[in-house]
N, C-alpha and C positions, 0 to 999 in steps of 0.2 A: 464111763460116764460117774460119776463120785456119788458116795453116799448122801443122804439128805441128812443134816444137820437135826437135832433134836428138836429147835425153835422151828425148821421148816417144817419137820413132820405135824408140828402141832399147828402151825398154821394151816397146812392143807386138811387137815382134819375137820379144822373147826369152821373152814370153807365147805368141807363137805360136807358137817353137818348142819351149818345154817342153808344150804341148797335144800337139803331133804325135809329143814324145819320149814322153808317157804313153800313146800309143795311140791316142787320139781321130781318128775320120774328120775328113777336111777339113770336111765339112758339119756335124758339131758343134762341133768346133774352129771355125768362122764364128760360128754362134750364140752360141758364149759370148765370143767376142771382142768381138763388136757391143755384148752387153750391158754387158759390164765397161767399154770403153771410149767408151760410146755414140756408136758410127759406125753406119754403113751395112754389111751383109753384102757388099755388092762391094767397101768397101773393106776390111773384116777377111778375102776372099778374097786381097785383093792384100798385105795382111802374111804370110799364110800360104806364099804362092806365092813370095815374096822370103826368107822363114825357111827356105822349103825347098831354095831356090837356094845359100842362104849354108851351111845344114847345121850350123850351132851357133850359139850365142848369141853377142851381141856385145855390147862392153863399153860402158856405160853412161857419157857424156860430162857430167863436172860442169861446172856451170854458170860461166863466169867473174864475177870479180869485178874491176873496175877498181881498181889501186892505183897511187897518185903517188910518186915518190921518186927524191931527186938523186943521181946519180952523176959520176966526173969524165967528162969528155969521153973520155979514150982509152979507159976501160973498155966506153963505150957504143960507139965504132968498133971495139974488139975484138970484143964479142959479135955487132954488127950484120954484119960482117964473117963469124966464125964461123958463125951462122945463114945468111948465104948461101952459103956453102961445104957446109954440110949441108943444105940444100935443106927450111930449118925456119923460123919464125917467133922474134923475138926472145922474145915471150911464151913461146913453145915452152921457149925455152933458158933463160930465167930459173924456168921452173915446175921444168924437168929439176935445175937447180943445185940449185932450194931445196930439191926433194925429196931429193937426193942429199945436202946438207948434213943434212936432218931426220932421215935414215936411214931414209925411205920408196922404197917402190919401186912402179914400175907408174903405173898413171891418167892421164888425159888434163885438158888444160885448165890 
């Protein structure tokens, strides 16, 4: 069986959080999660336990798409240096700049 993607994990954690927030017992929530996501009850209990520890919904990370374009070497060097200073990746820096340019807020990926 393959591992869950980050987006799938977030979706399952949020579903677990929602069930618990609506007053479902842990046992009922585990049964509902296992049916909804075709997982074992043991795995459903793990998601419920993690959702309880986090105590809030988690952001769902959107999958990324590779994009290739040309930039002047000096701009690439500046972005690379800024990303290192900020402790982030070039991809995250470019995504943040493009979101700001488009007037969007938040979001990952």
